[in-house]
C-alpha positions in Angstrom: -72.4 23.4 47.4 -72.0 20.7 50.0 -69.2 19.2 48.1 -67.4 22.6 48.0 -67.8 23.1 51.7 -66.6 19.5 52.4 -63.4 20.2 50.3 -62.8 23.5 52.1 -63.1 21.7 55.5 -60.7 19.0 54.2 -58.2 21.6 53.1 -58.4 23.4 56.5 -58.0 20.2 58.5 -55.0 19.2 56.3 -53.2 22.4 57.4 -50.0 21.2 59.2 -50.7 23.5 62.2 -54.4 22.5 62.4 -53.8 20.2 65.3 -51.8 22.9 67.2 -54.6 25.4 66.6 -57.3 23.0 67.8 -55.4 22.0 71.0 -54.8 25.7 71.8 -58.4 26.5 71.1 -59.6 23.8 73.5 -56.9 24.7 76.2 -57.6 28.4 76.2 -61.4 27.9 76.1 -61.0 25.6 79.1 -59.0 28.2 81.0 -61.7 30.9 80.2 -64.5 28.6 81.3 -62.7 27.7 84.5 -61.9 31.3 85.5 -65.5 32.3 84.7 -67.2 29.5 86.6 -64.8 29.8 89.6 -65.0 33.6 89.5 -61.2 33.7 89.5 -60.3 36.3 86.9 -56.9 36.9 88.7 -55.9 33.4 87.7 -56.5 34.0 84.0 -53.0 35.3 83.1 -50.8 32.7 84.8 -53.0 29.9 83.5 -52.9 31.2 80.0 -49.2 31.9 80.1 -48.6 28.3 81.2 -50.7 27.0 78.3 -48.6 29.1 75.8 -45.3 28.0 77.3 -46.3 24.4 77.3 -47.4 24.7 73.7 -44.0 26.1 72.7 -42.3 23.3 74.6 -44.2 20.6 72.6 -42.1 18.1 70.7 -43.1 15.9 67.8 -42.7 12.5 69.6 -44.7 9.4 70.1 -47.1 9.7 73.0 -44.8 7.6 75.2 -41.8 9.8 74.8 -44.0 12.9 74.9 -45.2 11.8 78.3 -41.7 11.6 79.6 -40.9 15.0 77.9 -44.0 16.5 79.5 -42.9 15.3 82.9 -39.4 16.8 82.4 -41.0 20.0 81.1 -43.2 20.4 84.2 -40.3 19.8 86.5 -38.2 22.5 84.7 -41.2 24.9 84.7 -41.7 24.4 88.5 -38.1 25.0 89.3 -37.9 28.1 87.1 -41.1 29.6 88.4 -40.3 29.0 92.1 -36.8 30.4 91.6 -38.1 33.6 90.0 -40.8 34.0 92.6 -38.3 33.6 95.4 -35.5 35.7 94.0 -37.3 38.6 92.3 -37.2 40.7 95.4 -33.4 40.4 95.6 -32.0 42.0 92.4 -28.3 41.0 92.9 -29.1 37.3 93.4 -31.8 37.4 90.7 -29.3 38.9 88.2 -26.8 36.2 88.9 -29.3 33.3 88.6 -30.9 34.9 85.5 -27.5 35.0 83.8 -26.4 31.5 84.8 -29.8 30.0 84.3 -30.0 31.4 80.7 -26.6 30.0 79.9 -27.4 26.5 81.3 -30.8 26.3 79.6 -29.4 27.2 76.2 -26.5 24.8 76.6 -29.0 22.0 77.5 -29.9 22.1 73.8 -26.5 20.7 72.9 -27.8 17.3 74.1 -30.7 17.1 71.6 -33.3 19.1 69.8 -35.9 18.0 72.4 -33.8 19.4 75.3 -33.3 22.6 73.3 -37.1 23.0 72.9 -37.7 22.4 76.6 -34.9 24.7 77.6 -36.2 27.6 75.5 -39.7 27.1 76.8 -38.4 27.0 80.4 -36.6 30.3 79.9 -39.8 31.7 78.4 -41.9 30.6 81.3 -39.4 32.2 83.7 -39.9 35.5 82.0 -43.7 34.9 82.0 -43.4 34.4 85.8 -41.7 37.8 86.2 -44.5 39.4 84.2 -47.2 37.7 86.1 -45.7 38.7 89.5 -45.2 42.3 88.6 -48.6 42.6 87.1 -50.5 41.1 90.0 -53.0 43.6 91.4 -55.0 41.6 93.8 -54.4 40.9 97.5 -51.1 39.4 98.6 -50.8 35.7 98.0 -48.4 32.9 99.1 -45.2 32.7 96.9 -46.2 29.3 95.5 -49.6 30.3 94.1 -48.3 31.9 90.8 -45.9 29.1 90.0 -48.6 26.6 90.7 -51.0 28.3 88.3 -48.4 28.5 85.6 -47.5 24.9 85.9 -51.2 23.9 86.1 -51.8 25.7 82.8 -48.8 23.9 81.3 -50.0 20.6 82.6 -53.5 21.2 81.2 -52.2 21.8 77.7 -49.7 19.0 78.0 -52.4 16.5 78.9 -54.5 17.6 75.9 -51.5 17.2 73.6 -50.7 13.8 75.0 -54.2 12.6 74.5 -54.2 14.0 71.0 -51.0 12.3 70.1 -52.2 8.9 71.5 -55.3 9.2 69.3 -53.7 10.5 66.1 -50.5 8.6 65.6 -50.0 8.8 61.9 -51.2 12.3 61.0 -48.1 14.2 62.1 -45.8 11.9 60.2 -47.9 12.2 57.0 -47.8 16.0 57.3 -44.0 15.9 57.8 -43.6 13.6 54.8 -45.8 16.1 52.8 -43.5 19.0 53.7 -40.5 16.8 52.7 -41.8 16.1 49.3 -42.7 19.8 48.8 -39.1 20.6 49.6 -37.9 18.0 47.1 -40.1 19.5 44.5 -38.6 22.9 45.0 -35.1 21.4 44.9 -35.8 19.7 41.6 -37.1 22.9 40.0 -34.0 24.8 41.3 -31.7 22.0 39.9 -33.4 22.2 36.5 -32.1 25.7 36.1 -28.6 24.4 35.9 -29.5 22.6 32.7 -30.6 25.9 31.1 -28.6 26.0 27.8 -27.7 29.7 28.0 -24.2 31.0 27.8 -24.7 34.0 30.0 -26.5 32.1 32.7 -25.8 33.5 36.2 -24.5 30.2 37.6 -23.6 31.7 41.0 -27.1 32.9 41.6 -28.5 29.5 40.5 -26.1 27.7 42.8 -27.1 29.9 45.7 -30.8 29.2 45.2 -30.0 25.5 44.8 -28.0 25.5 48.1 -30.9 27.2 50.0 -33.4 24.6 48.5 -31.0 21.8 49.4 -30.8 23.1 53.0 -34.6 23.0 53.3 -34.6 19.4 52.0 -32.0 18.3 54.5 -33.9 20.0 57.3 -37.1 18.3 56.2 -35.4 14.9 56.1 -34.1 15.4 59.6 -37.5 16.5 60.9 -39.3 13.5 59.2 -36.7 11.1 60.6 -37.3 12.4 64.1 -41.1 12.0 63.6 -40.6 8.4 62.5 -38.1 7.2 65.1 -40.4 7.1 68.2 -43.4 5.8 66.3 -41.4 2.9 65.0 -40.3 1.8 68.4 -43.8 0.6 69.6 -45.0 -2.8 68.5 -48.4 -1.4 67.5 -47.1 1.4 65.4 -44.2 -0.5 63.7 -46.5 -2.4 61.4 -48.7 0.7 60.6 -45.6 2.9 59.9 -44.0 0.7 57.3 -45.5 2.7 54.4 -44.4 6.0 56.0 -40.9 4.5 56.4 -40.8 3.5 52.8 -41.8 7.0 51.7 -39.1 8.4 53.9 -36.4 6.1 52.5 -37.6 6.8 49.0 -37.2 10.5 49.7 -33.6 9.9 50.7 -33.0 8.1 47.5 -34.7 10.9 45.5 -32.5 13.5 47.2 -29.3 11.5 46.5 -30.2 11.1 42.8 -31.3 14.8 42.5 -28.0 15.9 44.1 -25.9 14.0 41.6 -23.7 15.7 39.1 -22.5 13.4 36.3 -20.5 16.0 34.4 -19.8 19.7 34.7 -23.0 21.5 33.5 -21.1 24.1 31.5 -19.3 21.4 29.4 -22.7 19.7 28.7 -24.3 23.0 27.7 -21.5 23.9 25.3 -21.4 20.4 23.7 -25.2 20.2 23.2 -25.9 23.9 22.8 -27.4 23.4 19.3 -29.7 20.6 20.3 -32.7 20.3 22.5 -31.1 17.7 24.8 -30.5 20.0 27.7 -34.0 21.4 27.4 -35.3 17.8 27.6 -33.3 17.2 30.8 -34.6 20.4 32.2 -38.2 19.6 31.4 -37.9 16.1 32.9 -36.6 17.6 36.1 -39.4 20.1 36.3 -42.2 17.6 35.7 -40.6 15.3 38.2 -40.7 18.2 40.7 -44.4 18.5 39.9 -44.7 14.8 40.6 -43.1 15.3 44.0 -45.6 18.1 44.6 -48.5 15.8 43.6 -47.1 13.2 46.0 -47.0 15.8 48.8 -50.7 16.7 48.0 -51.7 13.1 48.1 -50.0 12.6 51.5 -51.5 15.8 53.0 -55.1 14.9 52.0 -54.8 11.1 52.2 -55.7 10.9 48.5 -54.3 8.7 45.7 -51.4 10.1 43.6 -52.7 12.1 40.7 -50.2 11.1 38.0 -51.2 12.5 34.6 -48.4 10.7 32.9 -46.3 13.8 32.3 -43.2 12.3 33.9 -43.4 9.2 31.7 -43.9 11.3 28.6 -41.0 13.6 29.4 -38.7 10.6 30.0 -39.7 9.0 26.7 -39.0 12.4 24.9 -35.5 12.6 26.5 -34.6 9.0 25.5 -35.9 9.6 22.0 -33.8 12.8 21.7 -30.7 10.9 22.9 -31.3 8.1 20.4 -31.7 10.6 17.6 -28.5 12.3 18.5 -26.7 9.0 18.7 -27.9 8.3 15.1 -25.7 11.2 14.1 -22.2 9.8 14.8 -20.4 12.9 13.4 -22.3 15.5 15.4 -20.1 17.7 17.6 -20.1 16.9 21.3 -21.0 13.3 20.9 -17.9 12.4 23.1 -20.1 13.4 26.1 -23.1 11.3 25.2 -21.9 8.8 27.8 -22.3 11.5 30.5 -25.7 12.3 29.1 -26.6 8.6 29.2 -25.8 8.6 32.9 -28.0 11.7 33.4 -30.9 10.1 31.5 -30.6 6.8 33.5 -30.6 8.6 36.8 -33.6 10.8 35.8 -35.4 7.7 34.6 -35.0 6.0 38.0 -35.9 9.3 39.7 -39.2 9.3 37.9 -39.9 5.7 39.1 -39.1 6.6 42.7 -41.4 9.6 42.6 -44.2 7.7 41.0 -43.9 4.5 43.1 -42.7 6.2 46.3 -42.0 2.8 47.9 -39.0 0.6 48.5 -36.1 1.2 46.1 -36.7 -1.9 44.0 -35.0 -4.4 46.4 -35.3 -5.5 50.0 -34.0 -2.8 52.3 -31.2 -4.2 54.5 -32.2 -2.3 57.6 -35.3 -0.3 58.5 -33.7 1.0 61.7 -33.2 4.7 62.0 -30.4 6.2 64.0 -31.9 7.9 67.1 -30.1 11.2 67.7 -31.4 11.4 71.3 -28.8 10.7 74.1 -29.3 7.2 75.7 -28.0 8.1 79.2 -27.3 11.0 81.5 -23.6 10.4 80.8 -24.0 10.8 77.1 -26.1 13.9 77.7 -23.3 15.5 79.7 -20.7 14.4 77.2 -22.6 16.2 74.4 -22.9 19.4 76.5 -19.3 19.3 77.6 -18.2 18.9 73.9 -20.1 22.1 73.1 -18.5 24.1 76.0 -16.0 25.9 73.7 -16.0 29.2 71.8 -15.8 27.2 68.6 -19.3 25.9 69.3 -22.2 28.0 67.9 -24.4 27.0 70.8 -21.8 28.1 73.3 -21.5 31.5 71.6 -25.3 31.8 71.5 -25.6 30.8 75.2 -23.0 33.4 76.3 -24.5 36.1 74.0 -28.0 35.5 75.2 -27.1 35.3 78.9 -25.2 38.6 78.8 -28.0 40.2 76.8 -30.5 39.1 79.5 -28.3 40.5 82.2 -28.0 43.8 80.3 -31.8 43.8 79.8 -32.4 43.3 83.5 -30.1 46.2 84.3 -31.9 48.4 81.8 -35.4 47.5 83.2 -34.3 48.3 86.7 -33.1 51.7 85.5 -36.0 52.5 83.2 -39.2 51.1 84.7 -39.1 48.1 87.1 -42.9 47.8 87.1 -43.4 46.7 83.5 -39.9 46.4 82.1 -39.9 42.6 81.9 -41.2 42.9 78.3 -37.5 43.9 77.6 -36.3 40.5 78.7 -39.0 38.7 76.8 -38.1 40.5 73.5 -34.4 40.0 74.1 -34.9 36.3 74.5 -37.1 35.9 71.5 -35.1 38.2 69.1 -31.6 37.0 69.9 -30.9 34.1 67.5 -27.8 32.0 66.9 -26.7 34.0 63.8 -26.7 37.6 62.7 -29.1 37.3 59.7 -31.7 35.4 61.8 -31.5 38.0 64.6 -31.9 40.9 62.2 -35.0 39.3 60.6 -36.5 38.4 63.9 -35.9 42.0 65.2 -37.7 43.5 62.3 -40.6 41.0 62.5 -40.9 41.3 66.2 -41.0 45.1 66.3 -43.3 45.3 63.2 -45.6 42.6 64.5 -45.8 44.2 67.9 -46.7 47.6 66.4 -49.4 46.0 64.3 -50.7 43.9 67.2 -50.9 46.9 69.6 -52.8 49.0 67.0 -55.1 46.0 66.3 -55.6 45.3 70.0 -56.4 49.0 70.7 -59.0 49.0 67.9 -60.5 45.7 69.2 -60.8 47.1 72.7 -62.5 50.1 71.3 -64.9 48.1 69.1 -65.6 45.4 71.7 -65.6 46.9 75.2 -67.6 43.9 76.5 -65.5 41.5 78.6 -67.1 38.4 77.1 -66.3 39.5 73.5 -62.7 40.3 74.5 -62.3 36.8 75.9 -63.5 35.3 72.7 -61.0 37.5 70.7 -58.3 36.5 73.2 -58.8 32.8 72.3 -58.8 33.6 68.6 -55.5 35.5 68.9 -53.9 32.6 70.8 -55.0 30.2 68.0 -53.6 32.5 65.3 -50.3 32.8 67.2 -49.8 29.0 67.3 -50.9 28.6 63.7 -48.5 31.3 62.4 -45.4 31.1 64.7 -43.3 29.0 62.5 -43.9 30.4 59.1 -45.4 33.9 59.7 -43.6 35.3 62.7 -44.8 38.9 61.9 -48.4 37.6 62.2 -47.5 35.6 65.3 -46.0 38.6 67.0 -49.0 40.7 66.2 -51.4 38.0 67.5 -49.5 37.5 70.8 -49.5 41.3 71.3 -53.3 41.3 70.9 -53.6 38.4 73.3 -51.5 40.2 75.9 -53.5 43.4 75.7 -56.8 41.7 75.9 -55.6 39.5 78.8 -54.4 42.3 80.9 -57.5 44.3 80.1 -59.5 41.7 82.0 -57.8 42.5 85.3 -56.5 46.1 84.7 -56.5 48.8 82.1 -55.0 47.3 79.0 -54.5 50.7 77.4 -51.8 51.5 80.0 -49.8 48.6 78.6 -49.6 49.8 75.0 -46.7 52.3 75.2 -44.6 50.3 77.7 -45.0 47.2 75.5 -43.8 49.1 72.4 -40.9 50.8 74.1 -39.7 47.7 75.8 -39.9 45.7 72.6 -37.7 48.2 70.8 -35.2 48.2 73.7 -35.1 44.4 74.0 -34.6 44.0 70.3 -31.8 46.6 70.3 -30.1 44.8 73.1 -30.2 41.5 71.2 -28.7 43.2 68.1 -25.9 44.8 70.2 -25.1 41.4 71.8 -24.9 39.8 68.4 -22.5 42.5 67.2 -20.3 42.6 70.2 -20.3 39.2 72.0 -18.2 36.6 70.0 -19.7 37.7 66.6 -19.8 34.9 64.1 -17.6 36.6 61.5 -14.7 36.6 64.0 -15.2 33.3 65.8 -17.0 30.9 63.4 -15.0 31.2 60.3 -16.1 29.4 57.1 -13.1 27.1 57.1 -14.5 25.2 60.1 -17.7 24.4 58.2 -15.7 23.4 55.1 -13.4 21.2 57.2 -16.5 19.4 58.7 -17.8 18.9 55.2 -14.5 17.4 53.9 -14.4 14.9 56.8 -18.0 13.9 56.2 -17.3 13.6 52.4 -14.4 11.3 53.1 -16.6 9.0 55.2 -19.3 9.1 52.6 -16.9 8.2 49.8 -15.6 5.2 51.7 -19.1 4.0 52.6 -20.1 4.3 48.9 -17.1 2.4 47.6 -17.5 -0.4 50.2 -20.8 -1.2 48.4 -19.1 -1.2 45.0 -16.5 -3.6 46.5 -19.3 -5.7 48.0 -22.7 -6.9 46.7 -23.8 -3.6 45.3 -26.6 -1.3 46.4 -27.6 -1.9 50.0 -29.3 1.0 51.9 -28.2 -0.2 55.3 -28.0 2.0 58.4 -24.3 2.6 58.2 -24.6 3.9 54.6 -27.6 6.1 55.4 -25.8 7.6 58.4 -22.8 8.4 56.3 -24.9 9.9 53.5 -27.0 12.0 56.0 -23.8 13.3 57.7 -22.4 14.4 54.4 -25.5 16.2 53.3 -25.9 17.8 56.8 -22.4 19.1 56.6 -23.0 20.4 53.1 -26.1 22.2 54.3 -24.1 23.7 57.2 -21.7 25.2 54.6 -24.7 26.6 52.7 -26.2 28.1 55.9 -22.9 29.7 56.8 -22.4 31.2 53.3 -25.9 32.7 53.6 -24.9 34.2 57.0 -21.6 35.4 55.6 -23.2 37.2 52.7 -25.6 38.9 55.1 -22.7 40.0 57.3 -22.2 43.7 57.6 -18.4 43.1 57.5 -18.7 41.9 53.9 -15.1 42.8 53.0 -13.5 40.0 54.9 -12.0 37.1 53.0 -14.5 34.4 53.8 -17.3 36.6 52.5 -15.5 37.3 49.3 -14.8 33.6 48.8 -18.2 32.4 50.0 -19.7 31.7 46.6 -16.6 29.9 45.5 -16.7 27.7 48.6 -20.4 27.0 47.9 -19.7 26.0 44.3 -16.8 23.7 45.3 -18.9 22.1 48.1 -21.8 21.5 45.7 -19.6 20.0 43.1 -18.0 17.5 45.5 -21.4 16.4 47.0 -22.7 16.2 43.5 -20.0 13.7 42.3 -20.4 11.7 45.5 -24.1 11.6 45.1 -23.6 10.3 41.5 -21.5 7.4 42.8 -24.1 6.7 45.5 -27.0 6.8 43.0 -25.4 4.3 40.7 -24.1 1.8 43.2 -23.4 -1.6 41.6 -20.9 -4.4 42.3 -17.6 -4.1 40.6 -15.8 -7.1 39.1 -14.2 -8.9 42.1 -10.7 -9.7 40.7 -10.3 -7.1 38.0 -7.2 -5.0 38.0 -9.4 -1.9 37.4 -11.1 -2.5 40.8 -7.7 -2.2 42.5 -7.0 1.0 40.7 -10.4 2.4 41.7 -9.7 1.4 45.4 -6.4 3.3 45.3 -8.2 6.3 43.7 -10.9 6.3 46.4 -8.2 6.0 49.2 -6.3 8.9 47.6 -9.3 11.2 47.3 -10.7 10.4 50.8 -7.2 11.0 52.3 -7.0 14.3 50.4 -10.4 15.4 51.8 -9.2 14.5 55.4 -5.8 16.1 55.0 -7.6 19.2 53.6 -9.9 19.3 56.6 -7.0 18.9 59.1 -5.1 21.7 57.3 -8.0 24.0 57.6 -8.4 23.3 61.3 -4.6 23.9 61.8 -4.7 27.1 59.7 -2.2 25.9 57.2 -2.3 24.8 53.6 -1.0 21.3 54.2 1.5 19.3 52.1 0.5 18.1 48.7 1.7 14.8 47.2 1.7 16.0 43.6 3.6 13.0 42.3 1.2 10.5 43.9 -1.8 12.5 42.7 -0.4 12.5 39.1 0.2 8.8 39.2 -3.3 8.1 40.5 -4.8 10.4 37.9 -2.9 8.6 35.0 -4.0 5.2 36.3 -7.7 6.4 36.6 -7.5 7.9 33.1 -6.7 4.5 31.7 -9.4 2.7 33.7 -11.9 5.3 32.6 -11.8 3.6 29.1 -12.6 0.2 30.6 -15.3 -1.9 28.9 -17.3 -2.2 32.1 -19.8 0.8 32.4 -19.7 0.7 36.2 -15.9 0.9 36.2 -15.9 3.8 33.8 -18.5 5.7 35.8 -16.6 5.3 39.1 -13.3 6.3 37.4 -14.9 9.3 35.8 -16.3 10.6 39.0 -13.0 10.2 40.8 -11.2 12.1 38.0 -13.7 14.9 38.4 -13.1 15.0 42.1 -9.4 15.1 41.5 -9.8 18.0 39.2 -11.6 19.8 42.0 -8.8 19.4 44.5 -6.6 22.3 43.2 -9.6 24.6 43.6 -10.2 23.3 47.0 -6.6 23.9 48.1 -6.7 27.4 46.7 -9.9 28.2 48.6 -8.4 26.7 51.8 -5.3 28.8 51.4 -7.4 32.0 51.2 -9.6 31.0 54.1 -6.7 30.3 56.5 -4.6 33.3 55.3 
């Protein structure tokens, strides 16, 4: 029994939001204790709102950078709270500052993700200040009291978070790595479906699922990289973080190998339809995904990897099946055995990477990670200035949200100035950068608010005692922070309970139920209208921009890959990893836009009709590039074939770049058909070379050349 409870406690503490929940529990409990001891119930709401805003502004940094971020956050909070307190009595000036301030705070996120988090939290605290001022029922107080209490609550939580981060350096990184390996596991399982030897397989649906899984892997890779960067900068943490860095670099290699496409899956399925080879490949991918999931479990619980040998057995079965097929020289489809050999070799190394989860078998050239944070105020301004264009998604979101907040302020003045600031809060939280996310957030916010109000009413009925309600208030705050990333419906319900119980401590919480519900619906509707009318994505952010970005990144990635073939072979240096990450980020952006386009109510437009074709083309290109990246080996230095391959790489990379430039110019671009035919013929000859590396590179270049006509046709449709 004791062992059972110990395991349950371990599972609970391994929850990735456990640290947030504990910090919020301590912070809110401290606020409750202070207000009770000091007999200052009127300070409860501003202190509590400051804690919540500070928790939302929290970034996953080392304690040194978190200290600097906390200082910047408190400065922003102070300025915002004082501005609201000073201007709230002057509607015209307040409306102007609200609109301009919203735009500036959103555009601040163009500099970095850290600035985006602080900007969003500052806007949230500004709305909290409005709510606190309008709900104050006590005697008049100096204008600086409410801002001071809000910032004090934020500083209290920030200090707790800073101390926690200084004590627990490694835990956030291990949890981030665990989420990364879970995402890799899901991706491998999705990839295995493409090996299903079924003639009527819904390839489009499989590719869509794979694209979504790939986007989650790319996001997890980026999150883990950010978690590692700051912790590697300190002398004490650098030595301790080497294992985590090796796990991250291994995950990058796993992703590259899993993304590879050695040959069109349809051709492989048709050639080996009457054998079990494709089933063997599929099973090996699935058990490797299970191995990634086991690796994630080991990271989350600080336990050894539980490898039951399934991956090794599945690899041996695949190799045996290929050897058996090779013993039948007259069997149909054997001309593609070389492609299947490449698949098997890649999957074999993939198994080793998952099982070992360490360095990739050789000394890593550089362990430095590219820091995405700006290094100077000038660079910060340059990033923001580059985003000041309607072509930027952040600019459109900033303009959309600022106008929605202005409209919300006008509505609240017309409807009920006393409690209408819940409209602004809902508008700010519901309005997201794209239509699909806004629609989901609207439904979750309204549904969660209704559930929370009903639950809060029931709790106030069942527990009329103030002390019991304070305890429930703390619990609801903990639930909000535990659920706000993955279960927004639950988070919206929890924060509604927290609000009701909080205001019930100083006033009648029942009077807040109807205004809170009505204002939530109004605010969500304003966000939806702003998304539909203000620079809507289907008019301003066309799919051809995302495809152009991907083509430019693919060209850079291809050149980075081939430079290693022309050099000493596989070296995972910083330049290569940056090029690879940029290509995968651009590919994930295409996938995200396709998902948005398919959720678009204007589904009859061209980019929605061609979205799946664009997605398939983008996946095919990144698959062939990943194949070249996964099998990097040095080419013969003086061989004529190497010169032909270099010409082929230059031609394909230039075709990508010309295609991207044509998409941006809204034309189809000129095509050098004669030069393309000459390169194709030369590569066809080289593809029969005796050297396996030469054959593989030539084969992948030929497959990319085969994809160029489809790419040009899609580009022509998108710019028409």
